[in-house]
All heavy atoms as a GROMACS GRO file, in nm:
protein
  599
    1MET      N    1   1.293   0.272   0.048
    1MET     CA    2   1.262   0.333  -0.080
    1MET      C    3   1.281   0.233  -0.192
    1MET      O    4   1.201   0.230  -0.283
    1MET     CB    5   1.350   0.456  -0.099
    1MET     CG    6   1.313   0.535  -0.220
    1MET     SD    7   1.152   0.611  -0.198
    1MET     CE    8   1.162   0.747  -0.303
    2LYS      N    9   1.386   0.151  -0.183
    2LYS     CA   10   1.408   0.050  -0.286
    2LYS      C   11   1.292  -0.047  -0.294
    2LYS      O   12   1.246  -0.084  -0.402
    2LYS     CB   13   1.537  -0.028  -0.257
    2LYS     CG   14   1.654   0.012  -0.338
    2LYS     CD   15   1.770  -0.081  -0.307
    2LYS     CE   16   1.886  -0.051  -0.396
    2LYS     NZ   17   2.000  -0.136  -0.367
    3ARG      N   18   1.245  -0.087  -0.178
    3ARG     CA   19   1.133  -0.182  -0.172
    3ARG      C   20   1.009  -0.121  -0.236
    3ARG      O   21   0.936  -0.187  -0.308
    3ARG     CB   22   1.106  -0.221  -0.027
    3ARG     CG   23   0.993  -0.319  -0.010
    3ARG     CD   24   0.984  -0.364   0.136
    3ARG     NE   25   0.856  -0.418   0.169
    3ARG     CZ   26   0.818  -0.542   0.145
    3ARG    NH1   27   0.900  -0.624   0.085
    3ARG    NH2   28   0.698  -0.584   0.180
    4TYR      N   29   0.984   0.006  -0.210
    4TYR     CA   30   0.870   0.077  -0.267
    4TYR      C   31   0.879   0.079  -0.420
    4TYR      O   32   0.781   0.050  -0.488
    4TYR     CB   33   0.864   0.218  -0.210
    4TYR     CG   34   0.756   0.303  -0.272
    4TYR    CD1   35   0.622   0.284  -0.239
    4TYR    CD2   36   0.788   0.401  -0.364
    4TYR    CE1   37   0.524   0.362  -0.296
    4TYR    CE2   38   0.690   0.479  -0.422
    4TYR     CZ   39   0.558   0.459  -0.388
    4TYR     OH   40   0.460   0.537  -0.446
    5LYS      N   41   0.996   0.113  -0.471
    5LYS     CA   42   1.015   0.118  -0.617
    5LYS      C   43   0.995  -0.020  -0.679
    5LYS      O   44   0.937  -0.033  -0.786
    5LYS     CB   45   1.154   0.172  -0.651
    5LYS     CG   46   1.167   0.320  -0.629
    5LYS     CD   47   1.304   0.370  -0.669
    5LYS     CE   48   1.315   0.519  -0.647
    5LYS     NZ   49   1.444   0.572  -0.690
    6LYS      N   50   1.041  -0.123  -0.610
    6LYS     CA   51   1.025  -0.259  -0.660
    6LYS      C   52   0.877  -0.297  -0.664
    6LYS      O   53   0.830  -0.356  -0.759
    6LYS     CB   54   1.104  -0.359  -0.576
    6LYS     CG   55   1.094  -0.499  -0.630
    6LYS     CD   56   1.177  -0.596  -0.553
    6LYS     CE   57   1.159  -0.732  -0.620
    6LYS     NZ   58   1.220  -0.840  -0.562
    7LEU      N   59   0.804  -0.261  -0.559
    7LEU     CA   60   0.660  -0.290  -0.555
    7LEU      C   61   0.586  -0.218  -0.667
    7LEU      O   62   0.496  -0.275  -0.730
    7LEU     CB   63   0.601  -0.251  -0.420
    7LEU     CG   64   0.639  -0.340  -0.302
    7LEU    CD1   65   0.589  -0.279  -0.172
    7LEU    CD2   66   0.583  -0.480  -0.320
    8ILE      N   67   0.622  -0.094  -0.693
    8ILE     CA   68   0.560  -0.017  -0.802
    8ILE      C   69   0.589  -0.084  -0.936
    8ILE      O   70   0.500  -0.100  -1.019
    8ILE     CB   71   0.609   0.130  -0.802
    8ILE    CG1   72   0.563   0.201  -0.675
    8ILE    CG2   73   0.563   0.202  -0.927
    8ILE    CD1   74   0.413   0.215  -0.661
    9ALA      N   75   0.714  -0.123  -0.959
    9ALA     CA   76   0.751  -0.189  -1.084
    9ALA      C   77   0.675  -0.320  -1.101
    9ALA      O   78   0.627  -0.351  -1.211
    9ALA     CB   79   0.902  -0.214  -1.088
   10GLU      N   80   0.661  -0.396  -0.993
   10GLU     CA   81   0.587  -0.522  -0.999
   10GLU      C   82   0.440  -0.497  -1.029
   10GLU      O   83   0.378  -0.572  -1.106
   10GLU     CB   84   0.602  -0.600  -0.868
   10GLU     CG   85   0.740  -0.658  -0.848
   10GLU     CD   86   0.761  -0.718  -0.710
   10GLU    OE1   87   0.669  -0.712  -0.626
   10GLU    OE2   88   0.870  -0.772  -0.687
   11ALA      N   89   0.384  -0.393  -0.972
   11ALA     CA   90   0.243  -0.360  -0.997
   11ALA      C   91   0.221  -0.320  -1.143
   11ALA      O   92   0.123  -0.361  -1.204
   11ALA     CB   93   0.198  -0.247  -0.904
   12LYS      N   94   0.314  -0.243  -1.199
   12LYS     CA   95   0.303  -0.204  -1.340
   12LYS      C   96   0.312  -0.326  -1.430
   12LYS      O   97   0.236  -0.340  -1.525
   12LYS     CB   98   0.411  -0.102  -1.376
   12LYS     CG   99   0.385   0.035  -1.321
   12LYS     CD  100   0.494   0.131  -1.363
   12LYS     CE  101   0.469   0.269  -1.307
   12LYS     NZ  102   0.574   0.364  -1.346
   13THR      N  103   0.406  -0.415  -1.400
   13THR     CA  104   0.420  -0.537  -1.480
   13THR      C  105   0.292  -0.620  -1.471
   13THR      O  106   0.244  -0.671  -1.572
   13THR     CB  107   0.541  -0.620  -1.433
   13THR    OG1  108   0.659  -0.541  -1.449
   13THR    CG2  109   0.556  -0.748  -1.512
   14ALA      N  110   0.234  -0.630  -1.354
   14ALA     CA  111   0.110  -0.706  -1.336
   14ALA      C  112  -0.004  -0.641  -1.414
   14ALA      O  113  -0.086  -0.710  -1.474
   14ALA     CB  114   0.075  -0.716  -1.188
   15ALA      N  115  -0.008  -0.510  -1.416
   15ALA     CA  116  -0.114  -0.439  -1.491
   15ALA      C  117  -0.100  -0.466  -1.640
   15ALA      O  118  -0.200  -0.491  -1.709
   15ALA     CB  119  -0.106  -0.290  -1.463
   16PHE      N  120   0.022  -0.462  -1.692
   16PHE     CA  121   0.043  -0.490  -1.834
   16PHE      C  122   0.006  -0.635  -1.866
   16PHE      O  123  -0.055  -0.663  -1.968
   16PHE     CB  124   0.187  -0.461  -1.876
   16PHE     CG  125   0.223  -0.316  -1.870
   16PHE    CD1  126   0.342  -0.276  -1.812
   16PHE    CD2  127   0.141  -0.217  -1.921
   16PHE    CE1  128   0.378  -0.141  -1.805
   16PHE    CE2  129   0.174  -0.083  -1.915
   16PHE     CZ  130   0.294  -0.045  -1.858
   17ALA      N  131   0.044  -0.726  -1.777
   17ALA     CA  132   0.010  -0.867  -1.797
   17ALA      C  133  -0.141  -0.886  -1.795
   17ALA      O  134  -0.196  -0.966  -1.871
   17ALA     CB  135   0.077  -0.952  -1.691
   18SER      N  136  -0.209  -0.812  -1.711
   18SER     CA  137  -0.355  -0.819  -1.703
   18SER      C  138  -0.418  -0.772  -1.834
   18SER      O  139  -0.511  -0.834  -1.884
   18SER     CB  140  -0.403  -0.733  -1.587
   18SER     OG  141  -0.542  -0.731  -1.582
   19ARG      N  142  -0.367  -0.664  -1.889
   19ARG     CA  143  -0.419  -0.618  -2.019
   19ARG      C  144  -0.397  -0.723  -2.126
   19ARG      O  145  -0.479  -0.741  -2.213
   19ARG     CB  146  -0.352  -0.487  -2.058
   19ARG     CG  147  -0.404  -0.371  -1.979
   19ARG     CD  148  -0.353  -0.239  -2.031
   19ARG     NE  149  -0.354  -0.147  -1.920
   19ARG     CZ  150  -0.252  -0.072  -1.883
   19ARG    NH1  151  -0.141  -0.077  -1.950
   19ARG    NH2  152  -0.262   0.008  -1.781
   20HIS      N  153  -0.283  -0.791  -2.119
   20HIS     CA  154  -0.255  -0.898  -2.213
   20HIS      C  155  -0.360  -1.008  -2.199
   20HIS      O  156  -0.414  -1.057  -2.298
   20HIS     CB  157  -0.116  -0.956  -2.191
   20HIS     CG  158  -0.093  -1.085  -2.262
   20HIS    ND1  159  -0.089  -1.095  -2.398
   20HIS    CD2  160  -0.078  -1.212  -2.215
   20HIS    CE1  161  -0.070  -1.222  -2.432
   20HIS    NE2  162  -0.064  -1.293  -2.321
   21ALA      N  163  -0.393  -1.045  -2.078
   21ALA     CA  164  -0.491  -1.151  -2.054
   21ALA      C  165  -0.628  -1.112  -2.111
   21ALA      O  166  -0.699  -1.197  -2.166
   21ALA     CB  167  -0.502  -1.180  -1.906
   22ILE      N  168  -0.664  -0.986  -2.101
   22ILE     CA  169  -0.791  -0.939  -2.155
   22ILE      C  170  -0.793  -0.952  -2.307
   22ILE      O  171  -0.894  -0.989  -2.366
   22ILE     CB  172  -0.816  -0.792  -2.114
   22ILE    CG1  173  -0.844  -0.785  -1.964
   22ILE    CG2  174  -0.930  -0.730  -2.193
   22ILE    CD1  175  -0.844  -0.646  -1.907
   23ASN      N  176  -0.681  -0.925  -2.373
   23ASN     CA  177  -0.674  -0.930  -2.518
   23ASN      C  178  -0.647  -1.069  -2.573
   23ASN      O  179  -0.657  -1.090  -2.693
   23ASN     CB  180  -0.566  -0.834  -2.570
   23ASN     CG  181  -0.612  -0.691  -2.568
   23ASN    OD1  182  -0.715  -0.658  -2.624
   23ASN    ND2  183  -0.537  -0.606  -2.502
   24GLU      N  184  -0.611  -1.162  -2.486
   24GLU     CA  185  -0.583  -1.298  -2.531
   24GLU      C  186  -0.704  -1.354  -2.602
   24GLU      O  187  -0.818  -1.334  -2.562
   24GLU     CB  188  -0.547  -1.388  -2.412
   24GLU     CG  189  -0.408  -1.440  -2.421
   24GLU     CD  190  -0.370  -1.522  -2.300
   24GLU    OE1  191  -0.442  -1.523  -2.200
   24GLU    OE2  192  -0.265  -1.584  -2.308
   25GLY      N  193  -0.682  -1.425  -2.710
   25GLY     CA  194  -0.792  -1.480  -2.788
   25GLY      C  195  -0.824  -1.391  -2.907
   25GLY      O  196  -0.887  -1.434  -3.002
   26ASN      N  197  -0.780  -1.268  -2.903
   26ASN     CA  198  -0.795  -1.177  -3.015
   26ASN      C  199  -0.683  -1.210  -3.114
   26ASN      O  200  -0.566  -1.190  -3.084
   26ASN     CB  201  -0.784  -1.033  -2.962
   26ASN     CG  202  -0.781  -0.927  -3.070
   26ASN    OD1  203  -0.745  -0.951  -3.183
   26ASN    ND2  204  -0.818  -0.806  -3.031
   27ALA      N  205  -0.718  -1.264  -3.229
   27ALA     CA  206  -0.617  -1.314  -3.324
   27ALA      C  207  -0.516  -1.206  -3.363
   27ALA      O  208  -0.396  -1.233  -3.373
   27ALA     CB  209  -0.686  -1.370  -3.448
   28GLU      N  210  -0.563  -1.084  -3.384
   28GLU     CA  211  -0.474  -0.975  -3.423
   28GLU      C  212  -0.373  -0.945  -3.312
   28GLU      O  213  -0.253  -0.930  -3.336
   28GLU     CB  214  -0.557  -0.851  -3.453
   28GLU     CG  215  -0.477  -0.733  -3.501
   28GLU     CD  216  -0.568  -0.614  -3.530
   28GLU    OE1  217  -0.672  -0.632  -3.594
   28GLU    OE2  218  -0.533  -0.504  -3.484
   29TYR      N  219  -0.422  -0.940  -3.189
   29TYR     CA  220  -0.335  -0.913  -3.075
   29TYR      C  221  -0.238  -1.029  -3.054
   29TYR      O  222  -0.120  -1.007  -3.029
   29TYR     CB  223  -0.418  -0.890  -2.948
   29TYR     CG  224  -0.332  -0.864  -2.825
   29TYR    CD1  225  -0.277  -0.740  -2.802
   29TYR    CD2  226  -0.304  -0.967  -2.736
   29TYR    CE1  227  -0.198  -0.716  -2.691
   29TYR    CE2  228  -0.224  -0.944  -2.624
   29TYR     CZ  229  -0.172  -0.819  -2.602
   29TYR     OH  230  -0.094  -0.796  -2.493
   30ASP      N  231  -0.288  -1.152  -3.065
   30ASP     CA  232  -0.202  -1.269  -3.048
   30ASP      C  233  -0.086  -1.267  -3.148
   30ASP      O  234   0.028  -1.296  -3.112
   30ASP     CB  235  -0.282  -1.399  -3.063
   30ASP     CG  236  -0.371  -1.426  -2.944
   30ASP    OD1  237  -0.351  -1.365  -2.837
   30ASP    OD2  238  -0.462  -1.510  -2.958
   31ALA      N  239  -0.116  -1.232  -3.273
   31ALA     CA  240  -0.012  -1.225  -3.376
   31ALA      C  241   0.090  -1.117  -3.341
   31ALA      O  242   0.211  -1.137  -3.353
   31ALA     CB  243  -0.074  -1.198  -3.513
   32PHE      N  244   0.041  -1.002  -3.295
   32PHE     CA  245   0.131  -0.893  -3.256
   32PHE      C  246   0.217  -0.935  -3.138
   32PHE      O  247   0.339  -0.911  -3.136
   32PHE     CB  248   0.049  -0.768  -3.220
   32PHE     CG  249   0.135  -0.652  -3.181
   32PHE    CD1  250   0.192  -0.570  -3.276
   32PHE    CD2  251   0.161  -0.626  -3.047
   32PHE    CE1  252   0.273  -0.463  -3.240
   32PHE    CE2  253   0.242  -0.520  -3.010
   32PHE     CZ  254   0.298  -0.438  -3.106
   33PHE      N  255   0.155  -1.002  -3.040
   33PHE     CA  256   0.227  -1.046  -2.921
   33PHE      C  257   0.336  -1.146  -2.957
   33PHE      O  258   0.449  -1.135  -2.910
   33PHE     CB  259   0.127  -1.107  -2.821
   33PHE     CG  260   0.183  -1.129  -2.684
   33PHE    CD1  261   0.186  -1.028  -2.592
   33PHE    CD2  262   0.233  -1.254  -2.648
   33PHE    CE1  263   0.237  -1.048  -2.464
   33PHE    CE2  264   0.284  -1.275  -2.521
   33PHE     CZ  265   0.286  -1.172  -2.429
   34ARG      N  266   0.304  -1.243  -3.043
   34ARG     CA  267   0.405  -1.342  -3.085
   34ARG      C  268   0.520  -1.274  -3.160
   34ARG      O  269   0.636  -1.310  -3.141
   34ARG     CB  270   0.339  -1.450  -3.171
   34ARG     CG  271   0.262  -1.552  -3.091
   34ARG     CD  272   0.223  -1.674  -3.174
   34ARG     NE  273   0.150  -1.638  -3.296
   34ARG     CZ  274   0.019  -1.616  -3.304
   34ARG    NH1  275  -0.055  -1.625  -3.194
   34ARG    NH2  276  -0.038  -1.586  -3.417
   35ALA      N  277   0.487  -1.177  -3.245
   35ALA     CA  278   0.591  -1.105  -3.318
   35ALA      C  279   0.681  -1.027  -3.221
   35ALA      O  280   0.803  -1.021  -3.239
   35ALA     CB  281   0.529  -1.011  -3.420
   36ALA      N  282   0.621  -0.971  -3.117
   36ALA     CA  283   0.700  -0.898  -3.017
   36ALA      C  284   0.791  -0.992  -2.940
   36ALA      O  285   0.907  -0.959  -2.912
   36ALA     CB  286   0.607  -0.823  -2.920
   37LEU      N  287   0.741  -1.113  -2.907
   37LEU     CA  288   0.826  -1.212  -2.840
   37LEU      C  289   0.947  -1.244  -2.928
   37LEU      O  290   1.060  -1.252  -2.880
   37LEU     CB  291   0.747  -1.340  -2.811
   37LEU     CG  292   0.652  -1.336  -2.692
   37LEU    CD1  293   0.568  -1.463  -2.689
   37LEU    CD2  294   0.728  -1.320  -2.561
   38GLU      N  295   0.923  -1.264  -3.058
   38GLU     CA  296   1.034  -1.292  -3.150
   38GLU      C  297   1.132  -1.177  -3.152
   38GLU      O  298   1.253  -1.198  -3.151
   38GLU     CB  299   0.980  -1.318  -3.291
   38GLU     CG  300   0.914  -1.452  -3.307
   38GLU     CD  301   0.865  -1.477  -3.449
   38GLU    OE1  302   0.925  -1.422  -3.544
   38GLU    OE2  303   0.766  -1.551  -3.463
   39LYS      N  304   1.080  -1.054  -3.156
   39LYS     CA  305   1.167  -0.935  -3.158
   39LYS      C  306   1.257  -0.933  -3.034
   39LYS      O  307   1.373  -0.895  -3.043
   39LYS     CB  308   1.081  -0.809  -3.163
   39LYS     CG  309   1.158  -0.679  -3.157
   39LYS     CD  310   1.065  -0.561  -3.163
   39LYS     CE  311   1.135  -0.430  -3.146
   39LYS     NZ  312   1.237  -0.400  -3.242
   40PHE      N  313   1.204  -0.977  -2.921
   40PHE     CA  314   1.279  -0.978  -2.796
   40PHE      C  315   1.360  -1.107  -2.780
   40PHE      O  316   1.429  -1.125  -2.680
   40PHE     CB  317   1.186  -0.958  -2.676
   40PHE     CG  318   1.150  -0.814  -2.652
   40PHE    CD1  319   1.062  -0.747  -2.735
   40PHE    CD2  320   1.207  -0.743  -2.548
   40PHE    CE1  321   1.030  -0.615  -2.715
   40PHE    CE2  322   1.176  -0.610  -2.525
   40PHE     CZ  323   1.087  -0.546  -2.610
   41GLY      N  324   1.350  -1.198  -2.877
   41GLY     CA  325   1.428  -1.322  -2.873
   41GLY      C  326   1.382  -1.419  -2.767
   41GLY      O  327   1.462  -1.496  -2.714
   42LYS      N  328   1.252  -1.419  -2.737
   42LYS     CA  329   1.198  -1.505  -2.633
   42LYS      C  330   1.084  -1.589  -2.691
   42LYS      O  331   1.023  -1.553  -2.791
   42LYS     CB  332   1.142  -1.423  -2.516
   42LYS     CG  333   1.241  -1.328  -2.453
   42LYS     CD  334   1.353  -1.401  -2.382
   42LYS     CE  335   1.448  -1.304  -2.316
   42LYS     NZ  336   1.556  -1.369  -2.248
   43THR      N  337   1.055  -1.701  -2.624
   43THR     CA  338   0.942  -1.783  -2.666
   43THR      C  339   0.824  -1.764  -2.572
   43THR      O  340   0.713  -1.808  -2.602
   43THR     CB  341   0.980  -1.933  -2.670
   43THR    OG1  342   1.027  -1.972  -2.541
   43THR    CG2  343   1.086  -1.959  -2.775
   44GLY      N  344   0.846  -1.700  -2.458
   44GLY     CA  345   0.739  -1.674  -2.363
   44GLY      C  346   0.783  -1.575  -2.258
   44GLY      O  347   0.903  -1.554  -2.236
   45VAL      N  348   0.686  -1.515  -2.193
   45VAL     CA  349   0.714  -1.415  -2.090
   45VAL      C  350   0.780  -1.479  -1.969
   45VAL      O  351   0.860  -1.416  -1.900
   45VAL     CB  352   0.582  -1.344  -2.049
   45VAL    CG1  353   0.607  -1.243  -1.938
   45VAL    CG2  354   0.521  -1.274  -2.169
   46GLY      N  355   0.753  -1.606  -1.944
   46GLY     CA  356   0.807  -1.675  -1.829
   46GLY      C  357   0.958  -1.683  -1.825
   46GLY      O  358   1.018  -1.699  -1.719
   47GLU      N  359   1.022  -1.669  -1.939
   47GLU     CA  360   1.168  -1.675  -1.942
   47GLU      C  361   1.234  -1.537  -1.934
   47GLU      O  362   1.354  -1.525  -1.953
   47GLU     CB  363   1.216  -1.752  -2.064
   47GLU     CG  364   1.181  -1.689  -2.198
   47GLU     CD  365   1.221  -1.775  -2.316
   47GLU    OE1  366   1.182  -1.892  -2.318
   47GLU    OE2  367   1.292  -1.724  -2.404
   48MET      N  368   1.155  -1.436  -1.904
   48MET     CA  369   1.208  -1.300  -1.893
   48MET      C  370   1.231  -1.262  -1.747
   48MET      O  371   1.157  -1.304  -1.659
   48MET     CB  372   1.109  -1.199  -1.954
   48MET     CG  373   1.086  -1.212  -2.100
   48MET     SD  374   0.968  -1.086  -2.154
   48MET     CE  375   0.941  -1.139  -2.322
   49SER      N  376   1.333  -1.180  -1.726
   49SER     CA  377   1.355  -1.122  -1.593
   49SER      C  378   1.249  -1.014  -1.570
   49SER      O  379   1.178  -0.975  -1.664
   49SER     CB  380   1.494  -1.059  -1.585
   49SER     OG  381   1.499  -0.943  -1.668
   50ASP      N  382   1.240  -0.965  -1.449
   50ASP     CA  383   1.143  -0.859  -1.419
   50ASP      C  384   1.168  -0.736  -1.506
   50ASP      O  385   1.074  -0.675  -1.557
   50ASP     CB  386   1.148  -0.820  -1.272
   50ASP     CG  387   1.088  -0.928  -1.182
   50ASP    OD1  388   1.015  -1.015  -1.233
   50ASP    OD2  389   1.116  -0.924  -1.060
   51GLU      N  390   1.293  -0.702  -1.524
   51GLU     CA  391   1.327  -0.584  -1.606
   51GLU      C  392   1.291  -0.608  -1.753
   51GLU      O  393   1.240  -0.518  -1.820
   51GLU     CB  394   1.476  -0.551  -1.592
   51GLU     CG  395   1.516  -0.421  -1.658
   51GLU     CD  396   1.445  -0.298  -1.602
   51GLU    OE1  397   1.419  -0.294  -1.480
   51GLU    OE2  398   1.415  -0.206  -1.679
   52GLU      N  399   1.316  -0.728  -1.803
   52GLU     CA  400   1.280  -0.761  -1.942
   52GLU      C  401   1.128  -0.757  -1.961
   52GLU      O  402   1.080  -0.709  -2.064
   52GLU     CB  403   1.333  -0.898  -1.981
   52GLU     CG  404   1.483  -0.904  -1.999
   52GLU     CD  405   1.536  -1.045  -2.018
   52GLU    OE1  406   1.483  -1.139  -1.952
   52GLU    OE2  407   1.628  -1.062  -2.099
   53LYS      N  408   1.055  -0.807  -1.861
   53LYS     CA  409   0.908  -0.802  -1.868
   53LYS      C  410   0.859  -0.659  -1.876
   53LYS      O  411   0.770  -0.626  -1.955
   53LYS     CB  412   0.845  -0.871  -1.746
   53LYS     CG  413   0.854  -1.020  -1.749
   53LYS     CD  414   0.793  -1.078  -1.622
   53LYS     CE  415   0.820  -1.226  -1.611
   53LYS     NZ  416   0.772  -1.282  -1.484
   54LYS      N  417   0.917  -0.574  -1.793
   54LYS     CA  418   0.878  -0.433  -1.793
   54LYS      C  419   0.902  -0.371  -1.930
   54LYS      O  420   0.813  -0.307  -1.987
   54LYS     CB  421   0.958  -0.358  -1.686
   54LYS     CG  422   0.926  -0.211  -1.677
   54LYS     CD  423   1.009  -0.147  -1.569
   54LYS     CE  424   0.992   0.003  -1.572
   54LYS     NZ  425   1.081   0.070  -1.477
   55GLU      N  426   1.018  -0.394  -1.986
   55GLU     CA  427   1.052  -0.342  -2.118
   55GLU      C  428   0.959  -0.400  -2.225
   55GLU      O  429   0.909  -0.329  -2.312
   55GLU     CB  430   1.198  -0.375  -2.150
   55GLU     CG  431   1.246  -0.317  -2.281
   55GLU     CD  432   1.392  -0.350  -2.308
   55GLU    OE1  433   1.465  -0.385  -2.215
   55GLU    OE2  434   1.431  -0.342  -2.426
   56PHE      N  435   0.934  -0.530  -2.217
   56PHE     CA  436   0.850  -0.598  -2.314
   56PHE      C  437   0.707  -0.544  -2.311
   56PHE      O  438   0.651  -0.508  -2.415
   56PHE     CB  439   0.849  -0.749  -2.286
   56PHE     CG  440   0.759  -0.828  -2.377
   56PHE    CD1  441   0.798  -0.856  -2.506
   56PHE    CD2  442   0.636  -0.873  -2.333
   56PHE    CE1  443   0.716  -0.928  -2.592
   56PHE    CE2  444   0.554  -0.947  -2.416
   56PHE     CZ  445   0.593  -0.974  -2.546
   57PHE      N  446   0.648  -0.536  -2.192
   57PHE     CA  447   0.511  -0.489  -2.184
   57PHE      C  448   0.499  -0.341  -2.215
   57PHE      O  449   0.396  -0.296  -2.268
   57PHE     CB  450   0.447  -0.525  -2.049
   57PHE     CG  451   0.408  -0.670  -2.042
   57PHE    CD1  452   0.470  -0.756  -1.955
   57PHE    CD2  453   0.310  -0.720  -2.126
   57PHE    CE1  454   0.434  -0.891  -1.949
   57PHE    CE2  455   0.273  -0.854  -2.121
   57PHE     CZ  456   0.336  -0.939  -2.033
   58ASN      N  457   0.602  -0.262  -2.187
   58ASN     CA  458   0.603  -0.122  -2.231
   58ASN      C  459   0.601  -0.116  -2.384
   58ASN      O  460   0.530  -0.034  -2.443
   58ASN     CB  461   0.725  -0.047  -2.178
   58ASN     CG  462   0.711  -0.007  -2.033
   58ASN    OD1  463   0.601   0.002  -1.981
   58ASN    ND2  464   0.823   0.015  -1.967
   59TYR      N  465   0.679  -0.204  -2.447
   59TYR     CA  466   0.681  -0.210  -2.594
   59TYR      C  467   0.542  -0.248  -2.647
   59TYR      O  468   0.492  -0.185  -2.740
   59TYR     CB  469   0.785  -0.314  -2.640
   59TYR     CG  470   0.781  -0.338  -2.788
   59TYR    CD1  471   0.848  -0.253  -2.876
   59TYR    CD2  472   0.709  -0.445  -2.841
   59TYR    CE1  473   0.843  -0.274  -3.013
   59TYR    CE2  474   0.704  -0.466  -2.978
   59TYR     CZ  475   0.770  -0.381  -3.063
   59TYR     OH  476   0.763  -0.402  -3.199
   60ILE      N  477   0.481  -0.351  -2.588
   60ILE     CA  478   0.348  -0.394  -2.630
   60ILE      C  479   0.248  -0.279  -2.614
   60ILE      O  480   0.172  -0.248  -2.707
   60ILE     CB  481   0.298  -0.515  -2.547
   60ILE    CG1  482   0.382  -0.639  -2.576
   60ILE    CG2  483   0.150  -0.542  -2.569
   60ILE    CD1  484   0.358  -0.703  -2.709
   61GLU      N  485   0.248  -0.217  -2.498
   61GLU     CA  486   0.154  -0.110  -2.469
   61GLU      C  487   0.166   0.004  -2.570
   61GLU      O  488   0.067   0.049  -2.626
   61GLU     CB  489   0.180  -0.057  -2.328
   61GLU     CG  490   0.087   0.052  -2.284
   61GLU     CD  491  -0.049   0.001  -2.242
   61GLU    OE1  492  -0.067  -0.120  -2.224
   61GLU    OE2  493  -0.140   0.085  -2.228
   62LYS      N  494   0.287   0.048  -2.595
   62LYS     CA  495   0.308   0.162  -2.685
   62LYS      C  496   0.277   0.124  -2.828
   62LYS      O  497   0.203   0.194  -2.897
   62LYS     CB  498   0.452   0.211  -2.676
   62LYS     CG  499   0.479   0.327  -2.768
   62LYS     CD  500   0.624   0.367  -2.767
   62LYS     CE  501   0.654   0.486  -2.855
   62LYS     NZ  502   0.607   0.477  -2.991
   63ASN      N  503   0.330   0.015  -2.876
   63ASN     CA  504   0.319  -0.017  -3.017
   63ASN      C  505   0.185  -0.078  -3.057
   63ASN      O  506   0.136  -0.049  -3.166
   63ASN     CB  507   0.434  -0.108  -3.059
   63ASN     CG  508   0.564  -0.032  -3.054
   63ASN    OD1  509   0.588   0.057  -3.133
   63ASN    ND2  510   0.646  -0.062  -2.955
   64TYR      N  511   0.124  -0.158  -2.974
   64TYR     CA  512  -0.007  -0.211  -3.010
   64TYR      C  513  -0.112  -0.100  -3.007
   64TYR      O  514  -0.195  -0.090  -3.095
   64TYR     CB  515  -0.048  -0.326  -2.917
   64TYR     CG  516  -0.177  -0.392  -2.964
   64TYR    CD1  517  -0.178  -0.469  -3.080
   64TYR    CD2  518  -0.295  -0.374  -2.895
   64TYR    CE1  519  -0.295  -0.528  -3.125
   64TYR    CE2  520  -0.412  -0.433  -2.940
   64TYR     CZ  521  -0.412  -0.510  -3.054
   64TYR     OH  522  -0.528  -0.569  -3.098
   65THR      N  523  -0.104  -0.011  -2.909
   65THR     CA  524  -0.196   0.102  -2.902
   65THR      C  525  -0.177   0.192  -3.023
   65THR      O  526  -0.274   0.232  -3.086
   65THR     CB  527  -0.173   0.183  -2.772
   65THR    OG1  528  -0.189   0.094  -2.662
   65THR    CG2  529  -0.268   0.298  -2.760
   66ASP      N  530  -0.052   0.221  -3.060
   66ASP     CA  531  -0.025   0.305  -3.176
   66ASP      C  532  -0.078   0.240  -3.303
   66ASP      O  533  -0.135   0.306  -3.389
   66ASP     CB  534   0.125   0.330  -3.192
   66ASP     CG  535   0.179   0.427  -3.088
   66ASP    OD1  536   0.098   0.489  -3.016
   66ASP    OD2  537   0.302   0.441  -3.079
   67GLU      N  538  -0.059   0.109  -3.314
   67GLU     CA  539  -0.104   0.037  -3.433
   67GLU      C  540  -0.256   0.046  -3.445
   67GLU      O  541  -0.310   0.071  -3.551
   67GLU     CB  542  -0.061  -0.110  -3.423
   67GLU     CG  543  -0.093  -0.191  -3.545
   67GLU     CD  544  -0.039  -0.332  -3.534
   67GLU    OE1  545   0.083  -0.349  -3.548
   67GLU    OE2  546  -0.121  -0.423  -3.510
   68LYS      N  547  -0.327   0.028  -3.333
   68LYS     CA  548  -0.473   0.036  -3.334
   68LYS      C  549  -0.520   0.178  -3.363
   68LYS      O  550  -0.616   0.198  -3.434
   68LYS     CB  551  -0.531  -0.012  -3.200
   68LYS     CG  552  -0.504  -0.156  -3.166
   68LYS     CD  553  -0.563  -0.250  -3.267
   68LYS     CE  554  -0.714  -0.252  -3.257
   68LYS     NZ  555  -0.778  -0.334  -3.357
   69THR      N  556  -0.452   0.278  -3.310
   69THR     CA  557  -0.489   0.417  -3.329
   69THR      C  558  -0.469   0.459  -3.474
   69THR      O  559  -0.550   0.531  -3.530
   69THR     CB  560  -0.406   0.509  -3.238
   69THR    OG1  561  -0.426   0.467  -3.103
   69THR    CG2  562  -0.444   0.653  -3.252
   70ASN      N  563  -0.365   0.409  -3.536
   70ASN     CA  564  -0.333   0.450  -3.674
   70ASN      C  565  -0.414   0.378  -3.779
   70ASN      O  566  -0.412   0.415  -3.894
   70ASN     CB  567  -0.183   0.428  -3.702
   70ASN     CG  568  -0.096   0.525  -3.624
   70ASN    OD1  569  -0.140   0.634  -3.592
   70ASN    ND2  570   0.024   0.485  -3.590
   71ASP      N  571  -0.489   0.274  -3.744
   71ASP     CA  572  -0.567   0.199  -3.841
   71ASP      C  573  -0.666   0.287  -3.916
   71ASP      O  574  -0.682   0.274  -4.036
   71ASP     CB  575  -0.644   0.083  -3.774
   71ASP     CG  576  -0.556  -0.036  -3.748
   71ASP    OD1  577  -0.442  -0.037  -3.799
   71ASP    OD2  578  -0.600  -0.128  -3.678
   72GLY      N  579  -0.733   0.377  -3.851
   72GLY     CA  580  -0.834   0.458  -3.916
   72GLY      C  581  -0.779   0.583  -3.980
   72GLY      O  582  -0.850   0.656  -4.047
   73ASP      N  583  -0.651   0.613  -3.962
   73ASP     CA  584  -0.592   0.736  -4.013
   73ASP      C  585  -0.555   0.730  -4.158
   73ASP      O  586  -0.536   0.832  -4.222
   73ASP     CB  587  -0.468   0.774  -3.933
   73ASP     CG  588  -0.501   0.812  -3.789
   73ASP    OD1  589  -0.620   0.838  -3.760
   73ASP    OD2  590  -0.409   0.812  -3.705
   74GLU      N  591  -0.544   0.614  -4.214
   74GLU     CA  592  -0.495   0.604  -4.351
   74GLU      C  593  -0.607   0.612  -4.452
   74GLU      O  594  -0.716   0.578  -4.438
   74GLU     CB  595  -0.418   0.473  -4.368
   74GLU     CG  596  -0.296   0.473  -4.281
   74GLU     CD  597  -0.215   0.348  -4.294
   74GLU    OE1  598  -0.260   0.242  -4.249
   74GLU    OE2  599  -0.106   0.358  -4.353
   0.00000   0.00000   0.00000
C-alpha cells in the first residue's frame, strides 16, 4: 500500500511538472512561477524534496488558476 501511495504521489508531481512545461515561455506564468519559488525559499524545483514539490505544485495549480480565473471578474 505504501508503494502504491508513493507511485500516485509521484504521478501527481509529474503531472504538475508537465503542466509547468506547457506554460513555460509564457512571461506571465514564468513571473508567477519565479515568485512562487521565492515564496518557498528555493531557486529551483531540483532542490526540493518530493513532498516539497508536491506542496509547491499544488500551490502553483491553485493560485495560478485562481489568478487567471479572477482576471475577468473585476
